[in-house]
VOMAR-558353 format. One record per residue: x, y, z of N, C-alpha, C in turn. Coordinates in pm, whole numbers. Each point is the difference from the previous one (the first is absolute). Example, Ala and Ser with C-alpha at 12.3 -4.5 7.8 and 13.67 -1.06 7.14 Angstrom:
2
<rec><n_c1>1319</n_c1><n_c2>-569</n_c2><n_c3>780</n_c3><ca_c1>-89</ca_c1><ca_c2>119</ca_c2><ca_c3>0</ca_c3><c_c1>90</c_c1><c_c2>120</c_c2><c_c3>0</c_c3></rec>
<rec><n_c1>-35</n_c1><n_c2>105</n_c2><n_c3>-72</n_c3><ca_c1>82</ca_c1><ca_c2>119</ca_c2><ca_c3>6</ca_c3><c_c1>-77</c_c1><c_c2>109</c_c2><c_c3>73</c_c3></rec>
END
This chain:
114
<rec><n_c1>88</n_c1><n_c2>-88</n_c2><n_c3>10</n_c3><ca_c1>-78</ca_c1><ca_c2>67</ca_c2><ca_c3>-2</ca_c3><c_c1>73</c_c1><c_c2>182</c_c2><c_c3>-3</c_c3></rec>
<rec><n_c1>-34</n_c1><n_c2>59</n_c2><n_c3>-67</n_c3><ca_c1>90</ca_c1><ca_c2>125</ca_c2><ca_c3>-32</ca_c3><c_c1>-79</c_c1><c_c2>103</c_c2><c_c3>43</c_c3></rec>
<rec><n_c1>71</n_c1><n_c2>98</n_c2><n_c3>46</n_c3><ca_c1>-83</ca_c1><ca_c2>119</ca_c2><ca_c3>16</ca_c3><c_c1>91</c_c1><c_c2>101</c_c2><c_c3>-32</c_c3></rec>
<rec><n_c1>-53</n_c1><n_c2>108</n_c2><n_c3>-65</n_c3><ca_c1>72</ca_c1><ca_c2>108</ca_c2><ca_c3>-75</ca_c3><c_c1>-29</c_c1><c_c2>156</c_c2><c_c3>57</c_c3></rec>
<rec><n_c1>95</n_c1><n_c2>92</n_c2><n_c3>39</n_c3><ca_c1>-46</ca_c1><ca_c2>116</ca_c2><ca_c3>54</ca_c3><c_c1>71</c_c1><c_c2>94</c_c2><c_c3>-84</c_c3></rec>
<rec><n_c1>-84</n_c1><n_c2>123</n_c2><n_c3>3</n_c3><ca_c1>73</ca_c1><ca_c2>125</ca_c2><ca_c3>-95</ca_c3><c_c1>71</c_c1><c_c2>77</c_c2><c_c3>117</c_c3></rec>
<rec><n_c1>151</n_c1><n_c2>44</n_c2><n_c3>-23</n_c3><ca_c1>79</ca_c1><ca_c2>30</ca_c2><ca_c3>106</ca_c3><c_c1>37</c_c1><c_c2>114</c_c2><c_c3>-50</c_c3></rec>
<rec><n_c1>-41</n_c1><n_c2>129</n_c2><n_c3>22</n_c3><ca_c1>42</ca_c1><ca_c2>94</ca_c2><ca_c3>-78</ca_c3><c_c1>-20</c_c1><c_c2>10</c_c2><c_c3>-145</c_c3></rec>
<rec><n_c1>82</n_c1><n_c2>83</n_c2><n_c3>-98</n_c3><ca_c1>-9</ca_c1><ca_c2>-7</ca_c2><ca_c3>-130</ca_c3><c_c1>102</c_c1><c_c2>-88</c_c2><c_c3>-81</c_c3></rec>
<rec><n_c1>114</n_c1><n_c2>-56</n_c2><n_c3>67</n_c3><ca_c1>68</ca_c1><ca_c2>-75</ca_c2><ca_c3>-87</ca_c3><c_c1>8</c_c1><c_c2>-154</c_c2><c_c3>28</c_c3></rec>
<rec><n_c1>-46</n_c1><n_c2>-74</n_c2><n_c3>94</n_c3><ca_c1>17</ca_c1><ca_c2>-139</ca_c2><ca_c3>18</ca_c3><c_c1>-138</c_c1><c_c2>-80</c_c2><c_c3>59</c_c3></rec>
<rec><n_c1>-10</n_c1><n_c2>-79</n_c2><n_c3>-83</n_c3><ca_c1>-91</ca_c1><ca_c2>-113</ca_c2><ca_c3>84</ca_c3><c_c1>38</c_c1><c_c2>-89</c_c2><c_c3>79</c_c3></rec>
<rec><n_c1>-40</n_c1><n_c2>-19</n_c2><n_c3>110</n_c3><ca_c1>55</ca_c1><ca_c2>-99</ca_c2><ca_c3>79</ca_c3><c_c1>-109</c_c1><c_c2>-122</c_c2><c_c3>21</c_c3></rec>
<rec><n_c1>53</n_c1><n_c2>-114</n_c2><n_c3>-35</n_c3><ca_c1>-81</ca_c1><ca_c2>-118</ca_c2><ca_c3>4</ca_c3><c_c1>60</c_c1><c_c2>-101</c_c2><c_c3>111</c_c3></rec>
<rec><n_c1>-110</n_c1><n_c2>-50</n_c2><n_c3>63</n_c3><ca_c1>12</ca_c1><ca_c2>-82</ca_c2><ca_c3>116</ca_c3><c_c1>-37</c_c1><c_c2>-150</c_c2><c_c3>-51</c_c3></rec>
<rec><n_c1>63</n_c1><n_c2>-72</n_c2><n_c3>19</n_c3><ca_c1>-80</ca_c1><ca_c2>-177</ca_c2><ca_c3>-19</ca_c3><c_c1>5</c_c1><c_c2>-47</c_c2><c_c3>142</c_c3></rec>
<rec><n_c1>-51</n_c1><n_c2>-113</n_c2><n_c3>-51</n_c3><ca_c1>-59</ca_c1><ca_c2>-58</ca_c2><ca_c3>130</ca_c3><c_c1>104</c_c1><c_c2>-46</c_c2><c_c3>124</c_c3></rec>
<rec><n_c1>137</n_c1><n_c2>-3</n_c2><n_c3>-37</n_c3><ca_c1>102</ca_c1><ca_c2>-25</ca_c2><ca_c3>72</ca_c3><c_c1>72</c_c1><c_c2>139</c_c2><c_c3>62</c_c3></rec>
<rec><n_c1>-65</n_c1><n_c2>106</n_c2><n_c3>-32</n_c3><ca_c1>44</ca_c1><ca_c2>116</ca_c2><ca_c3>75</ca_c3><c_c1>100</c_c1><c_c2>73</c_c2><c_c3>-84</c_c3></rec>
<rec><n_c1>71</n_c1><n_c2>-50</n_c2><n_c3>-80</n_c3><ca_c1>118</ca_c1><ca_c2>76</ca_c2><ca_c3>-56</ca_c3><c_c1>-67</c_c1><c_c2>90</c_c2><c_c3>-118</c_c3></rec>
<rec><n_c1>73</n_c1><n_c2>94</n_c2><n_c3>-40</n_c3><ca_c1>-58</ca_c1><ca_c2>104</ca_c2><ca_c3>-77</ca_c3><c_c1>81</c_c1><c_c2>27</c_c2><c_c3>-91</c_c3></rec>
<rec><n_c1>-48</n_c1><n_c2>44</n_c2><n_c3>-135</n_c3><ca_c1>92</ca_c1><ca_c2>28</ca_c2><ca_c3>-128</ca_c3><c_c1>-80</c_c1><c_c2>138</c_c2><c_c3>-34</c_c3></rec>
<rec><n_c1>105</n_c1><n_c2>91</n_c2><n_c3>-87</n_c3><ca_c1>-65</ca_c1><ca_c2>118</ca_c2><ca_c3>-37</ca_c3><c_c1>31</c_c1><c_c2>17</c_c2><c_c3>-152</c_c3></rec>
<rec><n_c1>-110</n_c1><n_c2>54</n_c2><n_c3>-46</n_c3><ca_c1>32</ca_c1><ca_c2>3</ca_c2><ca_c3>-146</ca_c3><c_c1>-49</c_c1><c_c2>163</c_c2><c_c3>-42</c_c3></rec>
<rec><n_c1>107</n_c1><n_c2>8</n_c2><n_c3>-96</n_c3><ca_c1>-49</ca_c1><ca_c2>175</ca_c2><ca_c3>-59</ca_c3><c_c1>-148</c_c1><c_c2>10</c_c2><c_c3>-20</c_c3></rec>
<rec><n_c1>-32</n_c1><n_c2>174</n_c2><n_c3>19</n_c3><ca_c1>-128</ca_c1><ca_c2>8</ca_c2><ca_c3>-43</ca_c3><c_c1>-15</c_c1><c_c2>100</c_c2><c_c3>-118</c_c3></rec>
<rec><n_c1>82</n_c1><n_c2>-31</n_c2><n_c3>-74</n_c3><ca_c1>15</ca_c1><ca_c2>93</ca_c2><ca_c3>-117</ca_c3><c_c1>-114</c_c1><c_c2>-48</c_c2><c_c3>-89</c_c3></rec>
<rec><n_c1>-42</n_c1><n_c2>-114</n_c2><n_c3>-53</n_c3><ca_c1>-88</ca_c1><ca_c2>-50</ca_c2><ca_c3>-74</ca_c3><c_c1>-142</c_c1><c_c2>32</c_c2><c_c3>87</c_c3></rec>
<rec><n_c1>-7</n_c1><n_c2>-12</n_c2><n_c3>88</n_c3><ca_c1>-102</ca_c1><ca_c2>51</ca_c2><ca_c3>80</ca_c3><c_c1>-50</c_c1><c_c2>137</c_c2><c_c3>-1</c_c3></rec>
<rec><n_c1>89</n_c1><n_c2>56</n_c2><n_c3>30</n_c3><ca_c1>-12</ca_c1><ca_c2>162</ca_c2><ca_c3>-31</ca_c3><c_c1>-22</c_c1><c_c2>41</c_c2><c_c3>-135</c_c3></rec>
<rec><n_c1>51</n_c1><n_c2>-69</n_c2><n_c3>-105</n_c3><ca_c1>-31</ca_c1><ca_c2>22</ca_c2><ca_c3>-118</ca_c3><c_c1>-136</c_c1><c_c2>-61</c_c2><c_c3>-39</c_c3></rec>
<rec><n_c1>-62</n_c1><n_c2>-86</n_c2><n_c3>29</n_c3><ca_c1>-147</ca_c1><ca_c2>-39</ca_c2><ca_c3>-2</ca_c3><c_c1>-92</c_c1><c_c2>90</c_c2><c_c3>83</c_c3></rec>
<rec><n_c1>31</n_c1><n_c2>36</n_c2><n_c3>118</n_c3><ca_c1>-79</ca_c1><ca_c2>99</ca_c2><ca_c3>89</ca_c3><c_c1>26</c_c1><c_c2>156</c_c2><c_c3>-90</c_c3></rec>
<rec><n_c1>89</n_c1><n_c2>0</n_c2><n_c3>-62</n_c3><ca_c1>-7</ca_c1><ca_c2>143</ca_c2><ca_c3>-52</ca_c3><c_c1>-90</c_c1><c_c2>-22</c_c2><c_c3>-130</c_c3></rec>
<rec><n_c1>22</n_c1><n_c2>-69</n_c2><n_c3>-75</n_c3><ca_c1>-84</ca_c1><ca_c2>-25</ca_c2><ca_c3>-129</ca_c3><c_c1>-156</c_c1><c_c2>-14</c_c2><c_c3>58</c_c3></rec>
<rec><n_c1>-25</n_c1><n_c2>-103</n_c2><n_c3>77</n_c3><ca_c1>-142</ca_c1><ca_c2>-3</ca_c2><ca_c3>40</ca_c3><c_c1>-59</c_c1><c_c2>155</c_c2><c_c3>86</c_c3></rec>
<rec><n_c1>84</n_c1><n_c2>83</n_c2><n_c3>41</n_c3><ca_c1>-36</ca_c1><ca_c2>128</ca_c2><ca_c3>41</ca_c3><c_c1>-29</c_c1><c_c2>98</c_c2><c_c3>-94</c_c3></rec>
<rec><n_c1>104</n_c1><n_c2>-26</n_c2><n_c3>-136</n_c3><ca_c1>7</ca_c1><ca_c2>77</ca_c2><ca_c3>-105</ca_c3><c_c1>-164</c_c1><c_c2>-13</c_c2><c_c3>-54</c_c3></rec>
<rec><n_c1>1</n_c1><n_c2>-140</n_c2><n_c3>-13</n_c3><ca_c1>-132</ca_c1><ca_c2>-38</ca_c2><ca_c3>-72</ca_c3><c_c1>-116</c_c1><c_c2>82</c_c2><c_c3>47</c_c3></rec>
<rec><n_c1>-10</n_c1><n_c2>-11</n_c2><n_c3>155</n_c3><ca_c1>-87</ca_c1><ca_c2>32</ca_c2><ca_c3>95</ca_c3><c_c1>-10</c_c1><c_c2>168</c_c2><c_c3>-48</c_c3></rec>
<rec><n_c1>111</n_c1><n_c2>73</n_c2><n_c3>37</n_c3><ca_c1>-14</ca_c1><ca_c2>139</ca_c2><ca_c3>-23</ca_c3><c_c1>-47</c_c1><c_c2>36</c_c2><c_c3>-161</c_c3></rec>
<rec><n_c1>56</n_c1><n_c2>-95</n_c2><n_c3>-74</n_c3><ca_c1>-62</ca_c1><ca_c2>51</ca_c2><ca_c3>-155</ca_c3><c_c1>-146</c_c1><c_c2>-34</c_c2><c_c3>2</c_c3></rec>
<rec><n_c1>-59</n_c1><n_c2>-82</n_c2><n_c3>68</n_c3><ca_c1>-141</ca_c1><ca_c2>-7</ca_c2><ca_c3>-27</ca_c3><c_c1>-62</c_c1><c_c2>74</c_c2><c_c3>105</c_c3></rec>
<rec><n_c1>57</n_c1><n_c2>52</n_c2><n_c3>95</n_c3><ca_c1>-63</ca_c1><ca_c2>105</ca_c2><ca_c3>79</ca_c3><c_c1>-5</c_c1><c_c2>129</c_c2><c_c3>-72</c_c3></rec>
<rec><n_c1>125</n_c1><n_c2>29</n_c2><n_c3>-69</n_c3><ca_c1>-17</ca_c1><ca_c2>119</ca_c2><ca_c3>-100</ca_c3><c_c1>-130</c_c1><c_c2>0</c_c2><c_c3>-90</c_c3></rec>
<rec><n_c1>8</n_c1><n_c2>-108</n_c2><n_c3>-67</n_c3><ca_c1>-116</ca_c1><ca_c2>-24</ca_c2><ca_c3>-99</ca_c3><c_c1>-138</c_c1><c_c2>5</c_c2><c_c3>55</c_c3></rec>
<rec><n_c1>-27</n_c1><n_c2>-60</n_c2><n_c3>135</n_c3><ca_c1>-102</ca_c1><ca_c2>21</ca_c2><ca_c3>45</ca_c3><c_c1>-43</c_c1><c_c2>153</c_c2><c_c3>52</c_c3></rec>
<rec><n_c1>103</n_c1><n_c2>57</n_c2><n_c3>19</n_c3><ca_c1>3</ca_c1><ca_c2>135</ca_c2><ca_c3>56</ca_c3><c_c1>-51</c_c1><c_c2>110</c_c2><c_c3>-124</c_c3></rec>
<rec><n_c1>63</n_c1><n_c2>-27</n_c2><n_c3>-110</n_c3><ca_c1>-19</ca_c1><ca_c2>52</ca_c2><ca_c3>-91</ca_c3><c_c1>-134</c_c1><c_c2>-3</c_c2><c_c3>-67</c_c3></rec>
<rec><n_c1>-48</n_c1><n_c2>-133</n_c2><n_c3>7</n_c3><ca_c1>-135</ca_c1><ca_c2>-23</ca_c2><ca_c3>-42</ca_c3><c_c1>-94</c_c1><c_c2>54</c_c2><c_c3>99</c_c3></rec>
<rec><n_c1>41</n_c1><n_c2>19</n_c2><n_c3>125</n_c3><ca_c1>-92</ca_c1><ca_c2>49</ca_c2><ca_c3>90</ca_c3><c_c1>-15</c_c1><c_c2>175</c_c2><c_c3>-11</c_c3></rec>
<rec><n_c1>118</n_c1><n_c2>15</n_c2><n_c3>-72</n_c3><ca_c1>-24</ca_c1><ca_c2>140</ca_c2><ca_c3>11</ca_c3><c_c1>-63</c_c1><c_c2>47</c_c2><c_c3>-158</c_c3></rec>
<rec><n_c1>4</n_c1><n_c2>-79</n_c2><n_c3>-106</n_c3><ca_c1>-73</ca_c1><ca_c2>13</ca_c2><ca_c3>-108</ca_c3><c_c1>-159</c_c1><c_c2>-19</c_c2><c_c3>40</c_c3></rec>
<rec><n_c1>-44</n_c1><n_c2>-87</n_c2><n_c3>86</n_c3><ca_c1>-144</ca_c1><ca_c2>-1</ca_c2><ca_c3>54</ca_c3><c_c1>16</c_c1><c_c2>133</c_c2><c_c3>81</c_c3></rec>
<rec><n_c1>58</n_c1><n_c2>34</n_c2><n_c3>79</n_c3><ca_c1>-69</ca_c1><ca_c2>129</ca_c2><ca_c3>80</ca_c3><c_c1>-4</c_c1><c_c2>110</c_c2><c_c3>-125</c_c3></rec>
<rec><n_c1>102</n_c1><n_c2>16</n_c2><n_c3>-86</n_c3><ca_c1>-37</ca_c1><ca_c2>85</ca_c2><ca_c3>-105</ca_c3><c_c1>-131</c_c1><c_c2>1</c_c2><c_c3>-81</c_c3></rec>
<rec><n_c1>-45</n_c1><n_c2>-108</n_c2><n_c3>-49</n_c3><ca_c1>-98</ca_c1><ca_c2>-39</ca_c2><ca_c3>-39</ca_c3><c_c1>-133</c_c1><c_c2>8</c_c2><c_c3>53</c_c3></rec>
<rec><n_c1>13</n_c1><n_c2>-10</n_c2><n_c3>143</n_c3><ca_c1>-103</ca_c1><ca_c2>61</ca_c2><ca_c3>92</ca_c3><c_c1>-11</c_c1><c_c2>148</c_c2><c_c3>25</c_c3></rec>
<rec><n_c1>98</n_c1><n_c2>53</n_c2><n_c3>-10</n_c3><ca_c1>1</ca_c1><ca_c2>163</ca_c2><ca_c3>47</ca_c3><c_c1>-63</c_c1><c_c2>47</c_c2><c_c3>-160</c_c3></rec>
<rec><n_c1>28</n_c1><n_c2>-76</n_c2><n_c3>-120</n_c3><ca_c1>-34</ca_c1><ca_c2>68</ca_c2><ca_c3>-112</ca_c3><c_c1>-166</c_c1><c_c2>-10</c_c2><c_c3>-3</c_c3></rec>
<rec><n_c1>-28</n_c1><n_c2>-116</n_c2><n_c3>40</n_c3><ca_c1>-160</ca_c1><ca_c2>-30</ca_c2><ca_c3>-9</ca_c3><c_c1>-51</c_c1><c_c2>90</c_c2><c_c3>123</c_c3></rec>
<rec><n_c1>57</n_c1><n_c2>2</n_c2><n_c3>111</n_c3><ca_c1>-87</ca_c1><ca_c2>124</ca_c2><ca_c3>106</ca_c3><c_c1>-5</c_c1><c_c2>123</c_c2><c_c3>-99</c_c3></rec>
<rec><n_c1>94</n_c1><n_c2>52</n_c2><n_c3>-27</n_c3><ca_c1>12</ca_c1><ca_c2>172</ca_c2><ca_c3>-94</ca_c3><c_c1>-111</c_c1><c_c2>-47</c_c2><c_c3>-97</c_c3></rec>
<rec><n_c1>-14</n_c1><n_c2>-94</n_c2><n_c3>-89</n_c3><ca_c1>-96</ca_c1><ca_c2>3</ca_c2><ca_c3>-93</ca_c3><c_c1>-154</c_c1><c_c2>-23</c_c2><c_c3>56</c_c3></rec>
<rec><n_c1>-38</n_c1><n_c2>-52</n_c2><n_c3>93</n_c3><ca_c1>-88</ca_c1><ca_c2>7</ca_c2><ca_c3>67</ca_c3><c_c1>-42</c_c1><c_c2>121</c_c2><c_c3>61</c_c3></rec>
<rec><n_c1>115</n_c1><n_c2>64</n_c2><n_c3>64</n_c3><ca_c1>-46</ca_c1><ca_c2>146</ca_c2><ca_c3>68</ca_c3><c_c1>-58</c_c1><c_c2>90</c_c2><c_c3>-87</c_c3></rec>
<rec><n_c1>84</n_c1><n_c2>-4</n_c2><n_c3>-124</n_c3><ca_c1>-5</ca_c1><ca_c2>96</ca_c2><ca_c3>-122</ca_c3><c_c1>-149</c_c1><c_c2>-5</c_c2><c_c3>-46</c_c3></rec>
<rec><n_c1>-44</n_c1><n_c2>-135</n_c2><n_c3>-15</n_c3><ca_c1>-155</ca_c1><ca_c2>-14</ca_c2><ca_c3>-58</ca_c3><c_c1>-72</c_c1><c_c2>17</c_c2><c_c3>90</c_c3></rec>
<rec><n_c1>5</n_c1><n_c2>-30</n_c2><n_c3>134</n_c3><ca_c1>-67</ca_c1><ca_c2>56</ca_c2><ca_c3>109</ca_c3><c_c1>-39</c_c1><c_c2>144</c_c2><c_c3>27</c_c3></rec>
<rec><n_c1>85</n_c1><n_c2>77</n_c2><n_c3>-7</n_c3><ca_c1>25</ca_c1><ca_c2>148</ca_c2><ca_c3>-33</ca_c3><c_c1>-103</c_c1><c_c2>42</c_c2><c_c3>-133</c_c3></rec>
<rec><n_c1>65</n_c1><n_c2>-61</n_c2><n_c3>-111</n_c3><ca_c1>-103</ca_c1><ca_c2>59</ca_c2><ca_c3>-106</ca_c3><c_c1>-143</c_c1><c_c2>-50</c_c2><c_c3>26</c_c3></rec>
<rec><n_c1>-21</n_c1><n_c2>-101</n_c2><n_c3>24</n_c3><ca_c1>-138</ca_c1><ca_c2>-18</ca_c2><ca_c3>30</ca_c3><c_c1>-89</c_c1><c_c2>73</c_c2><c_c3>108</c_c3></rec>
<rec><n_c1>73</n_c1><n_c2>30</n_c2><n_c3>90</n_c3><ca_c1>-45</ca_c1><ca_c2>84</ca_c2><ca_c3>84</ca_c3><c_c1>-29</c_c1><c_c2>157</c_c2><c_c3>-27</c_c3></rec>
<rec><n_c1>100</n_c1><n_c2>57</n_c2><n_c3>-110</n_c3><ca_c1>1</ca_c1><ca_c2>108</ca_c2><ca_c3>-44</ca_c3><c_c1>-99</c_c1><c_c2>8</c_c2><c_c3>-95</c_c3></rec>
<rec><n_c1>-59</n_c1><n_c2>-111</n_c2><n_c3>-79</n_c3><ca_c1>-110</ca_c1><ca_c2>1</ca_c2><ca_c3>-115</ca_c3><c_c1>-111</c_c1><c_c2>-4</c_c2><c_c3>89</c_c3></rec>
<rec><n_c1>-21</n_c1><n_c2>-74</n_c2><n_c3>111</n_c3><ca_c1>-105</ca_c1><ca_c2>22</ca_c2><ca_c3>81</ca_c3><c_c1>-48</c_c1><c_c2>110</c_c2><c_c3>50</c_c3></rec>
<rec><n_c1>118</n_c1><n_c2>78</n_c2><n_c3>48</n_c3><ca_c1>-32</ca_c1><ca_c2>137</ca_c2><ca_c3>56</ca_c3><c_c1>-40</c_c1><c_c2>92</c_c2><c_c3>-102</c_c3></rec>
<rec><n_c1>55</n_c1><n_c2>-1</n_c2><n_c3>-111</n_c3><ca_c1>-56</ca_c1><ca_c2>98</ca_c2><ca_c3>-107</ca_c3><c_c1>-119</c_c1><c_c2>-31</c_c2><c_c3>-50</c_c3></rec>
<rec><n_c1>-32</n_c1><n_c2>-122</n_c2><n_c3>-8</n_c3><ca_c1>-162</ca_c1><ca_c2>-56</ca_c2><ca_c3>-33</ca_c3><c_c1>-99</c_c1><c_c2>62</c_c2><c_c3>112</c_c3></rec>
<rec><n_c1>66</n_c1><n_c2>11</n_c2><n_c3>122</n_c3><ca_c1>-103</ca_c1><ca_c2>32</ca_c2><ca_c3>111</ca_c3><c_c1>-40</c_c1><c_c2>159</c_c2><c_c3>-18</c_c3></rec>
<rec><n_c1>124</n_c1><n_c2>47</n_c2><n_c3>-19</n_c3><ca_c1>-20</ca_c1><ca_c2>163</ca_c2><ca_c3>-22</ca_c3><c_c1>-40</c_c1><c_c2>47</c_c2><c_c3>-102</c_c3></rec>
<rec><n_c1>8</n_c1><n_c2>-57</n_c2><n_c3>-121</n_c3><ca_c1>-120</ca_c1><ca_c2>25</ca_c2><ca_c3>-108</ca_c3><c_c1>-108</c_c1><c_c2>-1</c_c2><c_c3>33</c_c3></rec>
<rec><n_c1>-46</n_c1><n_c2>-120</n_c2><n_c3>54</n_c3><ca_c1>-147</ca_c1><ca_c2>-33</ca_c2><ca_c3>31</ca_c3><c_c1>-60</c_c1><c_c2>91</c_c2><c_c3>89</c_c3></rec>
<rec><n_c1>111</n_c1><n_c2>46</n_c2><n_c3>117</n_c3><ca_c1>-54</ca_c1><ca_c2>85</ca_c2><ca_c3>90</ca_c3><c_c1>-59</c_c1><c_c2>126</c_c2><c_c3>-92</c_c3></rec>
<rec><n_c1>110</n_c1><n_c2>61</n_c2><n_c3>-33</n_c3><ca_c1>-16</ca_c1><ca_c2>122</ca_c2><ca_c3>-92</ca_c3><c_c1>-110</c_c1><c_c2>-11</c_c2><c_c3>-86</c_c3></rec>
<rec><n_c1>-15</n_c1><n_c2>-109</n_c2><n_c3>-107</n_c3><ca_c1>-124</ca_c1><ca_c2>2</ca_c2><ca_c3>-69</ca_c3><c_c1>-145</c_c1><c_c2>11</c_c2><c_c3>95</c_c3></rec>
<rec><n_c1>2</n_c1><n_c2>-101</n_c2><n_c3>125</n_c3><ca_c1>-109</ca_c1><ca_c2>41</ca_c2><ca_c3>59</ca_c3><c_c1>-21</c_c1><c_c2>109</c_c2><c_c3>78</c_c3></rec>
<rec><n_c1>103</n_c1><n_c2>74</n_c2><n_c3>42</n_c3><ca_c1>-16</ca_c1><ca_c2>128</ca_c2><ca_c3>73</ca_c3><c_c1>-29</c_c1><c_c2>132</c_c2><c_c3>-77</c_c3></rec>
<rec><n_c1>79</n_c1><n_c2>-31</n_c2><n_c3>-126</n_c3><ca_c1>-12</ca_c1><ca_c2>150</ca_c2><ca_c3>-83</ca_c3><c_c1>-70</c_c1><c_c2>-19</c_c2><c_c3>-116</c_c3></rec>
<rec><n_c1>10</n_c1><n_c2>-109</n_c2><n_c3>-87</n_c3><ca_c1>-104</ca_c1><ca_c2>-22</ca_c2><ca_c3>-138</ca_c3><c_c1>-137</c_c1><c_c2>-42</c_c2><c_c3>50</c_c3></rec>
<rec><n_c1>-18</n_c1><n_c2>-83</n_c2><n_c3>83</n_c3><ca_c1>-161</ca_c1><ca_c2>-18</ca_c2><ca_c3>21</ca_c3><c_c1>-64</c_c1><c_c2>103</c_c2><c_c3>47</c_c3></rec>
<rec><n_c1>56</n_c1><n_c2>99</n_c2><n_c3>119</n_c3><ca_c1>-104</ca_c1><ca_c2>137</ca_c2><ca_c3>26</ca_c3><c_c1>11</c_c1><c_c2>87</c_c2><c_c3>-128</c_c3></rec>
<rec><n_c1>104</n_c1><n_c2>10</n_c2><n_c3>-88</n_c3><ca_c1>9</ca_c1><ca_c2>94</ca_c2><ca_c3>-102</ca_c3><c_c1>-131</c_c1><c_c2>-42</c_c2><c_c3>-93</c_c3></rec>
<rec><n_c1>-6</n_c1><n_c2>-129</n_c2><n_c3>-51</n_c3><ca_c1>-116</ca_c1><ca_c2>-70</ca_c2><ca_c3>-76</ca_c3><c_c1>-99</c_c1><c_c2>40</c_c2><c_c3>54</c_c3></rec>
<rec><n_c1>-18</n_c1><n_c2>-45</n_c2><n_c3>121</n_c3><ca_c1>-134</ca_c1><ca_c2>21</ca_c2><ca_c3>92</ca_c3><c_c1>-57</c_c1><c_c2>132</c_c2><c_c3>-14</c_c3></rec>
<rec><n_c1>130</n_c1><n_c2>99</n_c2><n_c3>40</n_c3><ca_c1>-87</ca_c1><ca_c2>163</ca_c2><ca_c3>-12</ca_c3><c_c1>-18</c_c1><c_c2>17</c_c2><c_c3>-157</c_c3></rec>
<rec><n_c1>59</n_c1><n_c2>-25</n_c2><n_c3>-107</n_c3><ca_c1>-28</ca_c1><ca_c2>42</ca_c2><ca_c3>-124</ca_c3><c_c1>-125</c_c1><c_c2>-106</c_c2><c_c3>-43</c_c3></rec>
<rec><n_c1>-47</n_c1><n_c2>-87</n_c2><n_c3>48</n_c3><ca_c1>-128</ca_c1><ca_c2>-54</ca_c2><ca_c3>-41</ca_c3><c_c1>-86</c_c1><c_c2>74</c_c2><c_c3>78</c_c3></rec>
<rec><n_c1>20</n_c1><n_c2>72</n_c2><n_c3>122</n_c3><ca_c1>-122</ca_c1><ca_c2>46</ca_c2><ca_c3>69</ca_c3><c_c1>-11</c_c1><c_c2>112</c_c2><c_c3>-80</c_c3></rec>
<rec><n_c1>100</n_c1><n_c2>80</n_c2><n_c3>-38</n_c3><ca_c1>-20</ca_c1><ca_c2>143</ca_c2><ca_c3>-73</ca_c3><c_c1>-81</c_c1><c_c2>-24</c_c2><c_c3>-136</c_c3></rec>
<rec><n_c1>68</n_c1><n_c2>-97</n_c2><n_c3>-68</n_c3><ca_c1>-96</ca_c1><ca_c2>-32</ca_c2><ca_c3>-135</ca_c3><c_c1>-130</c_c1><c_c2>-20</c_c2><c_c3>24</c_c3></rec>
<rec><n_c1>-31</n_c1><n_c2>-92</n_c2><n_c3>106</n_c3><ca_c1>-155</ca_c1><ca_c2>-15</ca_c2><ca_c3>24</ca_c3><c_c1>-59</c_c1><c_c2>116</c_c2><c_c3>47</c_c3></rec>
<rec><n_c1>30</n_c1><n_c2>81</n_c2><n_c3>71</n_c3><ca_c1>-15</ca_c1><ca_c2>146</ca_c2><ca_c3>51</ca_c3><c_c1>-38</c_c1><c_c2>85</c_c2><c_c3>-117</c_c3></rec>
<rec><n_c1>83</n_c1><n_c2>-20</n_c2><n_c3>-93</n_c3><ca_c1>8</ca_c1><ca_c2>90</ca_c2><ca_c3>-94</ca_c3><c_c1>-130</c_c1><c_c2>-30</c_c2><c_c3>-87</c_c3></rec>
<rec><n_c1>30</n_c1><n_c2>-131</n_c2><n_c3>-8</n_c3><ca_c1>-140</ca_c1><ca_c2>-76</ca_c2><ca_c3>-98</ca_c3><c_c1>-132</c_c1><c_c2>28</c_c2><c_c3>50</c_c3></rec>
<rec><n_c1>-21</n_c1><n_c2>-3</n_c2><n_c3>110</n_c3><ca_c1>-122</ca_c1><ca_c2>30</ca_c2><ca_c3>69</ca_c3><c_c1>-38</c_c1><c_c2>144</c_c2><c_c3>6</c_c3></rec>
<rec><n_c1>93</n_c1><n_c2>62</n_c2><n_c3>1</n_c3><ca_c1>-12</ca_c1><ca_c2>168</ca_c2><ca_c3>-25</ca_c3><c_c1>-32</c_c1><c_c2>27</c_c2><c_c3>-116</c_c3></rec>
<rec><n_c1>22</n_c1><n_c2>-53</n_c2><n_c3>-120</n_c3><ca_c1>1</ca_c1><ca_c2>42</ca_c2><ca_c3>-141</ca_c3><c_c1>-175</c_c1><c_c2>-77</c_c2><c_c3>-23</c_c3></rec>
<rec><n_c1>-1</n_c1><n_c2>-109</n_c2><n_c3>61</n_c3><ca_c1>-136</ca_c1><ca_c2>-40</ca_c2><ca_c3>-4</ca_c3><c_c1>-134</c_c1><c_c2>71</c_c2><c_c3>44</c_c3></rec>
<rec><n_c1>49</n_c1><n_c2>52</n_c2><n_c3>111</n_c3><ca_c1>-96</ca_c1><ca_c2>103</ca_c2><ca_c3>109</ca_c3><c_c1>5</c_c1><c_c2>125</c_c2><c_c3>-118</c_c3></rec>
<rec><n_c1>106</n_c1><n_c2>51</n_c2><n_c3>-51</n_c3><ca_c1>-29</ca_c1><ca_c2>128</ca_c2><ca_c3>-72</ca_c3><c_c1>-69</c_c1><c_c2>-48</c_c2><c_c3>-160</c_c3></rec>
<rec><n_c1>36</n_c1><n_c2>-95</n_c2><n_c3>-30</n_c3><ca_c1>-94</ca_c1><ca_c2>-28</ca_c2><ca_c3>-155</ca_c3><c_c1>-121</c_c1><c_c2>-34</c_c2><c_c3>37</c_c3></rec>
<rec><n_c1>-44</n_c1><n_c2>-50</n_c2><n_c3>101</n_c3><ca_c1>-136</ca_c1><ca_c2>-22</ca_c2><ca_c3>22</ca_c3><c_c1>-50</c_c1><c_c2>137</c_c2><c_c3>71</c_c3></rec>
<rec><n_c1>53</n_c1><n_c2>72</n_c2><n_c3>65</n_c3><ca_c1>-101</ca_c1><ca_c2>80</ca_c2><ca_c3>22</ca_c3><c_c1>5</c_c1><c_c2>133</c_c2><c_c3>-119</c_c3></rec>
END
């Protein structure tokens, strides 16, 4: 039965069942650790760049939605203002003109009849 321990950065100590120890250089182990950590860092870089792209796309979508909502609100406000102006200004003017025409017509009828 052999047990291996990581001892610092340079050697790996191996103890077998008889208790004697042997050491081996860890250069290959360090290179494999470096290569695996390099692949991890490159994968984390690609995932962070893809997450940045997703964040940018989300921000663009939010800006577009805000622009559309602002335009819709402006159009609704303009329509409401136009309707209020028509109801408050145009309708009374038309009603007054109709009343004037009817009164003038009645006066003319009375003058012609008399």
